[in-house]
MARGU-898750 format. One record per residue: residue number from 1; residue in one letter; x, y, z of N, C-alpha, C, O in turn. Coordinates in steps of 0.2 Angstrom, whole numbers, m for minus. Example, Ala and Ser with C-alpha at 12.3 -4.5 7.8 and 13.67 -1.06 7.14 Angstrom:
! residues 2
nr;rest;n_px;n_py;n_pz;ca_px;ca_py;ca_pz;c_px;c_py;c_pz;o_px;o_py;o_pz
1;A;66;m28;39;62;m22;39;66;m16;39;71;m17;42 $
2;S;64;m11;35;68;m5;36;64;0;39;67;6;40 $
***
This chain:
! residues 190
nr;rest;n_px;n_py;n_pz;ca_px;ca_py;ca_pz;c_px;c_py;c_pz;o_px;o_py;o_pz
1;M;172;m93;m79;171;m91;m86;175;m96;m91;180;m97;m90 $
2;L;171;m98;m96;174;m103;m101;177;m99;m107;174;m94;m109 $
3;S;183;m101;m109;186;m97;m115;184;m101;m121;180;m106;m120 $
4;K;185;m99;m127;183;m102;m133;187;m109;m134;185;m113;m138 $
5;T;192;m110;m130;196;m116;m131;195;m121;m125;198;m127;m125 $
6;T;191;m120;m121;189;m125;m115;183;m129;m117;179;m127;m121 $
7;N;183;m135;m114;177;m139;m114;171;m136;m110;173;m132;m105 $
8;A;165;m137;m111;160;m134;m107;158;m138;m102;156;m144;m103 $
9;V;158;m136;m95;155;m139;m90;148;m136;m88;148;m130;m87 $
10;I;143;m140;m89;136;m137;m87;133;m141;m81;136;m147;m80 $
11;G;129;m138;m78;126;m141;m72;119;m138;m70;118;m133;m73 $
12;A;116;m141;m66;109;m139;m64;108;m143;m57;110;m148;m56 $
13;S;103;m140;m53;101;m144;m47;93;m145;m48;89;m142;m51 $
14;L;91;m150;m44;84;m153;m44;82;m154;m37;86;m158;m33 $
15;L;77;m151;m35;74;m152;m28;68;m156;m29;63;m153;m33 $
16;V;67;m162;m27;61;m166;m28;58;m168;m21;62;m171;m17 $
17;P;51;m168;m21;48;m170;m15;48;m178;m14;42;m181;m14 $
18;S;53;m181;m14;54;m189;m14;60;m191;m10;65;m187;m10 $
19;P;60;m196;m7;66;m199;m4;72;m199;m9;71;m200;m15 $
20;A;78;m198;m7;84;m198;m11;85;m205;m14;87;m205;m20 $
21;N;83;m210;m11;84;m217;m14;79;m218;m20;81;m221;m25 $
22;D;73;m215;m20;69;m215;m26;72;m212;m32;72;m214;m38 $
23;L;75;m206;m31;78;m202;m36;84;m206;m39;85;m207;m45 $
24;Y;88;m209;m34;94;m213;m36;92;m219;m40;96;m220;m45 $
25;E;87;m222;m38;85;m228;m42;83;m227;m49;85;m230;m54 $
26;V;79;m221;m50;77;m219;m57;83;m217;m61;84;m219;m67 $
27;M;88;m214;m58;94;m212;m62;98;m218;m63;101;m218;m69 $
28;L;99;m223;m59;103;m229;m60;100;m233;m66;104;m236;m69 $
29;D;93;m233;m67;90;m236;m73;91;m232;m79;86;m229;m81 $
30;V;97;m233;m82;98;m229;m88;94;m230;m94;93;m226;m99 $
31;R;91;m236;m94;86;m238;m99;80;m234;m100;77;m233;m105 $
32;N;78;m231;m94;72;m226;m94;74;m219;m96;69;m215;m95 $
33;F;80;m217;m97;82;m210;m99;78;m207;m104;76;m201;m104 $
34;P;76;m211;m110;72;m208;m115;65;m206;m113;62;m202;m116 $
35;A;63;m208;m107;56;m206;m104;56;m199;m101;51;m196;m101 $
36;W;62;m197;m99;62;m190;m96;68;m186;m99;68;m180;m97 $
37;A;72;m188;m104;77;m184;m107;76;m184;m115;79;m188;m118 $
38;P;72;m179;m117;71;m179;m124;78;m178;m128;83;m175;m125 $
39;G;79;m181;m133;85;m181;m137;89;m188;m136;93;m190;m140 $
40;V;88;m191;m130;90;m198;m129;85;m203;m132;80;m204;m130 $
41;R;87;m206;m138;83;m210;m142;83;m217;m139;77;m221;m139 $
42;R;88;m220;m137;89;m227;m134;95;m228;m130;100;m225;m131 $
43;V;94;m232;m125;100;m234;m121;99;m241;m120;94;m244;m118 $
44;E;105;m245;m121;105;m252;m120;111;m253;m116;117;m251;m117 $
45;V;110;m257;m111;115;m259;m106;118;m265;m109;115;m270;m110 $
46;L;125;m265;m110;129;m270;m113;132;m275;m108;133;m281;m109 $
47;Q;133;m272;m102;136;m277;m96;135;m273;m90;136;m267;m89 $
48;G;135;m277;m84;135;m275;m77;129;m270;m75;131;m265;m72 $
49;Y;123;m272;m77;118;m267;m75;118;m265;m68;118;m269;m63 $
50;G;117;m259;m67;116;m256;m60;122;m256;m55;121;m255;m49 $
51;Q;128;m257;m58;133;m257;m53;139;m254;m57;139;m253;m63 $
52;P;144;m252;m52;150;m248;m55;153;m253;m61;153;m259;m60 $
53;G;155;m250;m66;158;m254;m72;152;m255;m77;154;m258;m83 $
54;M;146;m253;m76;141;m254;m81;142;m251;m87;144;m245;m87 $
55;V;142;m254;m93;143;m251;m99;137;m251;m103;133;m256;m103 $
56;S;135;m245;m106;129;m244;m109;130;m240;m116;135;m236;m116 $
57;E;126;m242;m121;127;m239;m127;121;m234;m128;115;m236;m127 $
58;W;122;m228;m130;117;m222;m130;117;m220;m137;121;m219;m141 $
59;E;110;m219;m139;109;m216;m146;105;m209;m144;100;m209;m141 $
60;I;108;m204;m146;106;m197;m145;105;m194;m152;108;m195;m157 $
61;C;100;m189;m151;100;m184;m157;101;m177;m154;97;m175;m150 $
62;F;106;m174;m157;108;m167;m154;108;m162;m160;112;m163;m165 $
63;L;104;m157;m160;103;m152;m166;103;m156;m173;106;m154;m178 $
64;G;98;m161;m173;97;m165;m179;102;m170;m181;101;m173;m186 $
65;L;108;m171;m177;113;m175;m178;112;m182;m174;112;m181;m168 $
66;K;111;m187;m177;111;m194;m173;118;m196;m171;122;m197;m176 $
67;R;119;m198;m165;126;m200;m163;125;m206;m158;120;m206;m154 $
68;K;130;m211;m158;130;m216;m153;137;m215;m149;142;m213;m152 $
69;F;136;m217;m143;142;m217;m139;141;m222;m133;136;m224;m132 $
70;L;147;m224;m130;147;m228;m124;147;m224;m118;151;m219;m118 $
71;S;144;m227;m113;145;m224;m106;147;m229;m101;144;m235;m102 $
72;V;151;m227;m96;153;m232;m91;151;m229;m84;153;m223;m83 $
73;L;148;m232;m80;146;m230;m74;153;m231;m69;154;m237;m68 $
74;E;156;m226;m68;162;m226;m64;161;m227;m56;165;m231;m53 $
75;E;156;m224;m54;155;m224;m46;147;m224;m45;144;m221;m49 $
76;A;145;m228;m40;138;m228;m38;138;m230;m31;139;m235;m29 $
77;E;136;m225;m27;136;m225;m20;128;m223;m18;127;m217;m17 $
78;S;124;m228;m17;117;m227;m15;116;m224;m9;120;m226;m4 $
79;P;112;m219;m8;109;m215;m13;112;m209;m15;108;m204;m16 $
80;A;118;m208;m14;121;m201;m14;125;m199;m20;126;m193;m21 $
81;L;128;m204;m24;132;m202;m30;132;m207;m35;132;m213;m35 $
82;L;131;m204;m41;132;m208;m48;137;m204;m52;137;m198;m52 $
83;R;143;m207;m54;148;m204;m58;149;m208;m64;150;m214;m64 $
84;W;149;m205;m70;150;m209;m76;154;m205;m81;156;m199;m81 $
85;S;157;m209;m86;161;m206;m92;157;m208;m98;154;m213;m99 $
86;Y;159;m204;m104;157;m205;m110;163;m206;m115;168;m204;m113 $
87;D;162;m210;m120;167;m212;m125;164;m213;m132;159;m216;m132 $
88;G;168;m210;m137;165;m211;m143;166;m204;m147;171;m200;m145 $
89;L;162;m202;m152;162;m196;m155;161;m190;m150;163;m185;m152 $
90;V;157;m192;m145;156;m187;m139;159;m190;m133;158;m196;m132 $
91;G;164;m187;m130;167;m189;m124;166;m185;m118;163;m179;m119 $
92;G;167;m187;m112;167;m183;m106;165;m187;m100;166;m193;m100 $
93;W;162;m183;m95;160;m186;m89;154;m183;m86;152;m177;m89 $
94;G;151;m186;m81;145;m183;m78;145;m185;m71;147;m191;m70 $
95;Q;141;m182;m67;140;m184;m60;133;m181;m57;131;m176;m60 $
96;C;130;m185;m53;124;m183;m49;126;m184;m42;127;m190;m40 $
97;V;126;m179;m38;127;m179;m31;120;m178;m28;117;m173;m29 $
98;I;118;m183;m23;111;m182;m20;112;m182;m13;115;m185;m10 $
99;R;108;m177;m10;107;m176;m3;100;m176;m1;96;m173;m4 $
100;E;99;m179;5;92;m179;8;91;m171;10;95;m168;13 $
101;Q;85;m169;9;83;m163;12;77;m164;16;71;m164;13 $
102;G;78;m164;22;72;m166;27;70;m173;26;75;m177;25 $
103;Q;64;m175;28;62;m182;29;60;m185;22;60;m191;21 $
104;S;57;m180;18;54;m183;12;56;m179;5;52;m178;1 $
105;A;62;m176;5;64;m173;m1;71;m174;m2;75;m176;2 $
106;A;73;m173;m9;80;m174;m10;83;m168;m15;79;m166;m19 $
107;L;89;m166;m14;92;m161;m18;98;m165;m22;102;m168;m19 $
108;A;97;m164;m29;102;m167;m33;106;m162;m37;102;m157;m40 $
109;V;112;m162;m37;116;m157;m41;119;m162;m47;123;m166;m46 $
110;F;118;m160;m53;120;m163;m59;126;m159;m62;125;m153;m63 $
111;Q;131;m162;m65;136;m159;m68;139;m163;m74;139;m169;m73 $
112;T;140;m160;m80;143;m164;m85;148;m160;m89;147;m154;m90 $
113;E;153;m163;m92;157;m160;m96;158;m164;m103;159;m170;m102 $
114;L;157;m161;m108;157;m165;m115;163;m162;m119;164;m156;m119 $
115;W;166;m166;m123;170;m164;m129;169;m169;m134;166;m174;m134 $
116;A;170;m166;m140;169;m170;m146;175;m171;m150;180;m167;m150 $
117;T;175;m176;m154;181;m178;m158;180;m176;m165;185;m174;m169 $
118;E;174;m175;m167;172;m172;m174;174;m165;m174;171;m161;m170 $
119;P;177;m162;m179;179;m155;m179;173;m151;m179;173;m146;m175 $
120;H;167;m152;m183;162;m148;m183;158;m148;m176;155;m143;m174 $
121;L;158;m154;m173;155;m154;m166;159;m151;m161;156;m147;m157 $
122;K;165;m151;m162;170;m148;m157;169;m141;m157;169;m137;m152 $
123;K;169;m138;m163;168;m131;m164;161;m129;m161;160;m123;m157 $
124;L;156;m132;m162;149;m131;m160;149;m131;m152;146;m126;m149 $
125;I;152;m136;m149;151;m137;m142;154;m131;m138;152;m129;m133 $
126;R;159;m128;m141;163;m122;m138;159;m116;m139;161;m111;m136 $
127;M;154;m115;m143;151;m109;m144;146;m108;m138;142;m112;m136 $
128;W;145;m102;m136;141;m100;m131;134;m102;m132;131;m105;m127 $
129;P;131;m100;m138;124;m102;m139;122;m110;m138;117;m112;m135 $
130;A;127;m114;m140;126;m121;m139;127;m123;m132;123;m127;m130 $
131;R;131;m120;m128;132;m122;m121;125;m119;m117;123;m123;m113 $
132;E;123;m113;m119;117;m111;m116;111;m115;m118;107;m117;m113 $
133;A;110;m118;m124;105;m122;m126;106;m129;m122;101;m132;m120 $
134;A;112;m131;m121;113;m138;m117;111;m137;m110;108;m141;m107 $
135;S;112;m131;m107;111;m130;m100;103;m129;m99;100;m132;m95 $
136;T;100;m126;m104;92;m126;m104;89;m132;m105;84;m134;m101 $
137;H;92;m136;m109;89;m143;m111;90;m147;m104;86;m151;m103 $
138;L;96;m147;m101;97;m151;m95;92;m149;m90;89;m153;m87 $
139;K;90;m143;m89;85;m141;m84;78;m143;m86;75;m145;m81 $
140;R;77;m143;m92;70;m146;m94;70;m153;m93;65;m156;m90 $
141;C;75;m157;m94;75;m164;m93;75;m165;m85;71;m170;m83 $
142;L;78;m161;m81;78;m162;m74;71;m161;m71;68;m164;m67 $
143;A;67;m156;m74;60;m155;m72;56;m161;m74;52;m163;m70 $
144;Q;57;m164;m80;53;m170;m81;55;m176;m77;51;m179;m75 $
145;L;61;m176;m75;64;m182;m71;60;m181;m64;58;m186;m61 $
146;G;60;m175;m61;57;m173;m55;50;m175;m55;47;m178;m50 $
147;R;46;m173;m60;39;m175;m61;38;m183;m61;34;m185;m58 $
148;M;43;m186;m64;42;m193;m65;43;m197;m58;40;m201;m56 $
149;V;48;m194;m54;50;m197;m48;45;m196;m43;43;m200;m39 $
150;S;42;m190;m43;38;m188;m37;30;m189;m39;26;m190;m34 $
151;G;29;m189;m45;22;m190;m47;18;m184;m47;12;m184;m49 $
152;D;21;m178;m45;18;m172;m45;23;m166;m46;28;m165;m42 $
153;G;23;m163;m51;27;m158;m53;27;m151;m49;31;m147;m50 $
154;S;21;m150;m45;20;m144;m42;25;m142;m36;26;m136;m35 $
155;Q;29;m147;m34;34;m146;m29;41;m147;m31;46;m146;m27 $
156;V;42;m149;m37;48;m150;m40;51;m143;m42;48;m139;m45 $
157;R;58;m142;m40;61;m136;m42;68;m138;m46;71;m143;m44 $
158;V;69;m133;m50;75;m134;m54;79;m127;m54;76;m122;m54 $
159;G;86;m128;m53;90;m122;m52;97;m123;m55;98;m128;m58 $
160;S;101;m118;m53;108;m119;m55;112;m123;m51;110;m125;m45 $
161;A;117;m126;m54;122;m130;m50;127;m125;m46;131;m121;m50 $
162;E;127;m125;m40;131;m120;m36;138;m121;m36;142;m116;m35 $
163;A;140;m127;m37;147;m129;m36;150;m132;m42;153;m138;m42 $
164;I;149;m130;m48;152;m132;m54;160;m133;m53;163;m128;m51 $
165;G;162;m139;m55;169;m140;m55;172;m143;m48;177;m145;m47 $
166;Q;167;m144;m43;169;m147;m37;166;m154;m37;161;m155;m40 $
167;S;170;m158;m34;168;m165;m34;163;m167;m29;159;m171;m29 $
168;L;163;m163;m23;158;m164;m18;154;m157;m17;157;m152;m17 $
169;V;148;m158;m18;144;m152;m18;141;m151;m11;138;m155;m8 $
170;P;141;m145;m8;139;m143;m2;131;m145;m1;128;m145;m7 $
171;S;129;m146;4;122;m148;5;117;m143;6;111;m144;6 $
172;E;119;m136;5;115;m131;6;110;m131;0;112;m132;m6 $
173;Q;104;m129;1;99;m129;m5;101;m122;m9;102;m117;m6 $
174;P;101;m123;m15;101;m116;m19;96;m111;m17;91;m113;m15 $
175;R;98;m105;m18;94;m99;m16;88;m98;m20;83;m95;m17 $
176;C;88;m100;m26;82;m99;m30;81;m105;m35;85;m107;m38 $
177;F;74;m107;m35;72;m112;m39;66;m110;m43;63;m105;m42 $
178;A;65;m113;m49;59;m112;m53;55;m118;m52;57;m123;m51 $
179;Y;48;m117;m53;44;m122;m52;44;m126;m59;45;m124;m64 $
180;A;45;m133;m58;45;m137;m64;39;m137;m68;39;m138;m74 $
181;S;33;m135;m66;27;m134;m70;28;m128;m74;24;m127;m79 $
182;E;32;m123;m73;33;m118;m77;38;m120;m83;44;m117;m83 $
183;S;36;m124;m87;40;m126;m92;43;m121;m97;48;m122;m100 $
184;S;40;m115;m97;42;m110;m102;48;m106;m99;52;m103;m103 $
185;R;49;m106;m93;55;m102;m90;58;m105;m84;54;m108;m80 $
186;F;64;m104;m83;68;m106;m77;72;m100;m75;75;m97;m78 $
187;R;71;m99;m68;75;m94;m65;81;m97;m62;81;m103;m60 $
188;E;87;m94;m62;93;m96;m60;97;m92;m55;96;m86;m55 $
189;T;101;m94;m51;105;m90;m46;112;m91;m49;114;m97;m52 $
190;L;116;m87;m47;124;m88;m49;128;m88;m43;134;m89;m43 $
***
């Protein structure tokens, strides 16, 4: 449980009927995030495309506020791990751990922690409704990502991240998933 003074770690999982490498490659191409992540307006790679150390500038719109920040790809282990950091008015880290699920499916667990340097954003990020909205937004983005990677949303599932706060995520499939085609609701397990 997060207190009012801690940063919010949010996460979600994605089960997609595609090889892990396909999902990894789409995630690595940060320039395409606006196609599946509403709120991301633009991503420009400034140096080191597709490799650890890649620096990119992101323009996002969050609750009507436009912000720019830098991201650095800290780790990239194909097709199993992407880990990045954020710096600017919004800082933090994120990671995506990908595991093969059978011969033609991948399970990815996403986690991110954000903090703000602007006082009003800092206060907003710590509020439960904002964290809940961010978690729901992440799940919707992952559903769109799954549809994009697989070409068919009927088998894409989005659920909770079972291991928030752990750097290595167990390979067990989460117990409950929602169909990505059910855009109006997402079921979650705890």
